[in-house]
N, C-alpha and C positions, 0 to 999 in steps of 0.2 A: 590671422593670429589673434584677432580681437575676441573671438569666441572660443578659444582653445580651452579655457578653464571650464566653461559650461559644457563643452563637448566631453571632456574627461569625466566630469561629474555625472553626466547623463549616461555615459558608457559604464561607469561603475554601478549606477543604479540598475541598469539593464542587466548587467552581469549578476548582480545580487538577486534580482527577481528570477532570472533563469535558473540559477543554482538552487534557489529555494523551492521552485516548482519541481525540479528534477529530483531533489532529495526526498520530497514527499511521496514520489512514486516508488521508491525503493523499499520503503518500510511496510509493505503489504504482506499478507499471508493469512491463513486460516486462524481463527481464534478458538479457544476451548469451547467445545460443544457445537461447533459449526456442522450443519447437516448438508451433505452433498447429495441432493436428490437424484441427479442422473446416474450416479454410480452406487447409490444406496449404501452410503457409509457416513461416518461422522468422525470428527477430529478430537482426539483425547491424548493427553500427555505427549504432544509433539509427534503423533503418528495417526494414520487413518485406521479406524476400527470398522470392520464389516458389521452391518446390522443383522441382528438375529430376531426371530419371532418374539414378540413381547418386549422388545427393547424400548425403553421410555424416551431415548434420545432420537429415535427415528420416527418420522411422521407418516 
């Protein structure tokens, strides 16, 4: 019982760190202009657009 306060504080810090790390993983996704080479497409206006000949967004 002597270290109960330290244990609770440590547990709260560990919980905070775990939730902070997990929250960062959820907010991913393609950004405007992202080129997907294996599928030969790029991201525009929240949708995938197929590359056409002469398209400046495709490399």
